[in-house]
Every structure is written in C-alpha cells, then in structure tokens.
C-alpha positions in Angstrom: -4.0 -2.2 14.4 -1.2 0.2 14.7 -0.7 2.2 11.5 1.8 5.0 11.4 1.9 7.4 8.5 5.0 9.6 8.2 4.9 12.4 5.6 8.5 13.4 4.8 7.8 14.1 1.2 7.2 17.8 1.4 3.9 17.2 -0.4 0.4 17.7 1.1 -1.2 14.3 1.6 -4.2 13.4 3.8 -2.4 11.0 6.2 -5.6 10.4 8.1 -7.3 9.1 5.0 -4.3 7.0 4.2 -4.4 5.5 7.6 -8.1 4.8 7.3 -7.6 3.1 3.9 -4.8 1.0 5.3 -6.9 -0.2 8.2 -9.8 -1.0 5.8 -7.6 -3.1 3.5 -6.0 -4.9 6.5 -9.4 -5.7 7.9 -10.7 -6.9 4.5 -7.6 -9.2 4.3 -8.2 -10.4 7.8 -4.8 -9.2 9.1 -4.5 -9.6 12.9 -6.0 -6.6 14.7 -2.7 -6.1 16.6 -0.6 -6.0 13.4 1.7 -3.0 12.8 2.2 -1.1 9.6 4.3 2.0 8.9 3.9 4.1 5.7 6.5 6.6 4.9 5.9 9.3 2.2 9.2 10.4 0.7 10.7 12.6 -2.0 12.2 11.2 -5.3 15.8 11.3 -4.1 15.0 9.2 -1.0 13.0 6.6 -2.9 15.6 6.3 -5.6 18.3 5.7 -3.0 16.1 3.0 -1.3 15.3 1.4 -4.6 19.0 1.1 -5.5 20.1 0.0 -2.0 17.4 -2.6 -1.3 16.0 -3.6 -4.8 19.2 -3.3 -6.9 17.2 -1.1 -9.3 18.3 2.3 -10.4 16.0 5.3 -10.4 12.8 6.5 -8.8 9.8 4.2 -8.3 6.3 4.7 -6.9 6.1 2.3 -4.0 8.5 0.0 -2.1 7.3 -2.7 0.3 9.4 -4.1 3.1 7.7 -7.1 4.8 8.7 -7.9 8.3 7.0 -10.9 9.8 5.8 -12.4 6.5 2.2 -12.2 7.6 -0.4 -13.6 5.2 -4.1 -12.9 4.7 -6.1 -14.6 7.4 -8.7 -17.3 6.5 -12.2 -17.2 7.7 -11.7 -20.5 9.4 -8.6 -19.6 11.4 -7.2 -16.8 13.6 -4.8 -14.5 11.8 -1.2 -14.3 13.0 -0.1 -11.4 15.1 3.0 -9.5 14.1 4.5 -6.6 12.2 3.2 -6.4 8.6 6.0 -4.2 7.5 6.9 -0.8 6.0 5.7 0.9 2.8 7.6 3.7 1.2 5.5 5.9 -1.2 6.6 8.7 -3.4 3.7 11.3 -3.9 5.5 13.1 -6.7 5.8 9.9 -8.8 2.1 9.1 -7.9 1.2 12.6 -9.1 2.8 12.0 -12.5 1.2 8.6 -12.8 -2.2 10.0 -11.9 -1.8 12.6 -14.7 -1.0 9.8 -17.2 -3.9 7.7 -15.9 -6.3 10.6 -15.9 -7.4 10.5 -12.3 -6.6 12.5 -9.1 -3.3 12.0 -7.3 -5.2 10.9 -4.2 -6.7 8.0 -6.2 -3.2 7.0 -7.3 -1.8 7.1 -3.8 -4.8 4.9 -2.7 -3.9 2.5 -5.5 -0.3 2.4 -4.5 -1.1 1.9 -0.8 -3.4 -1.1 -1.6 -0.8 -2.4 -4.0 2.0 -2.1 -1.4 -0.1 -3.8 1.4 -0.8 -6.7 -0.9 3.0 -7.0 -1.5 3.5 -7.0 2.2 1.0 -9.9 2.4 3.0 -12.0 0.0 1.2 -11.2 -3.3 3.3 -10.6 -6.4 2.8 -10.0 -10.1 5.8 -11.5 -11.8 3.9 -14.3 -13.4 0.7 -13.9 -15.4 -1.5 -15.9 -13.0 0.0 -13.9 -10.0 -0.6 -10.7 -11.9 -4.2 -11.5 -12.5 -4.8 -12.5 -8.9 -3.1 -9.5 -7.4 -4.5 -6.9 -9.7 -8.0 -8.4 -9.4 -7.8 -8.3 -5.7 -6.4 -4.7 -5.8 -9.3 -3.6 -8.0 -11.9 -5.3 -5.7 -10.4 -3.7 -2.6 -10.3 -0.3 -4.2 -13.9 -0.6 -5.4 -15.0 -1.7 -1.9 -13.1 1.3 -0.4 -14.8 3.7 -2.8 -18.2 2.2 -1.9 -17.5 2.5 1.8 -16.5 6.2 1.3 -19.8 6.8 -0.5 -21.6 5.2 2.4 -19.7 7.3 4.9 -20.6 10.5 3.3 
C-alpha cells in the first residue's frame, strides 16, 4: 500500500504512527495491497476553505474525505479492487479541541478521525440511523483492534 502523510498544519503529529494506523485499517478492510491513500494535515483556514469549496458548508471541520476510485471493502471470497482509495484532509487543531471535550488525548482523536475518514473513502456514511450504527460500530471495532495491536507491539 502506498500511504503518504503530509503535515502542513504546523502542529506536531506522529505521521509514522498515522501511516501505520492507516495501513492497519486498510488491511482489516481488505483494501487491495497496491491501493493508494494520501492524508494531509492542515490548519483551520485551509480546511474551512476546502469545506466551503467542496462540501458547500461554511466553517472549519475535523476531517474531509475525497474518494477517488470508489474502492469498497474486499470480501474474503474475492480479490479486492486495485486503485486509488483517495485523500483525507485532517485538521489537528480541531481534533485537539474535540479531544479536550471528549476527555482523551489529541492523538486518540486523530486516530478516530483517520479511521472515520477511511471508512468514508470506502463508501460508508452515517446520514441514516442504520448507516450510522453500522459505520460507528465498525469504527469502534477497528479502533479497539488497533489499540490491542499497539499493546501487543509494545
């Protein structure tokens, strides 16, 4: 998998750990091993501009997902499709505020937003109650498995 993490936010973020998490999630979701993902960490002005331009929504947000080849999770019984998963844009300063409100470290919030964004790239949504339940249940499971794998590593 090709995972590029660009930190243009001016905030200190462990891009190596973010790349490792992304690879973990993509493997768990059976995304093709040659798939490509780009994660860009940006400041509030940049994400607000992107949010207005591409989502027709004013103001800052935490994460934006821009799917490319509309890849979907692979099934155990079939080979996953090769292609470009897409781009995620994350705003660490928004994640920091949300982490404070949630009572956990900023790194945990950035992990959550990364998993959330990858699921959006894979076609998951949360507009309807059933979709919300499925997506957030999967997000929680992936984050729990990630935390468990980190404990096993070290």
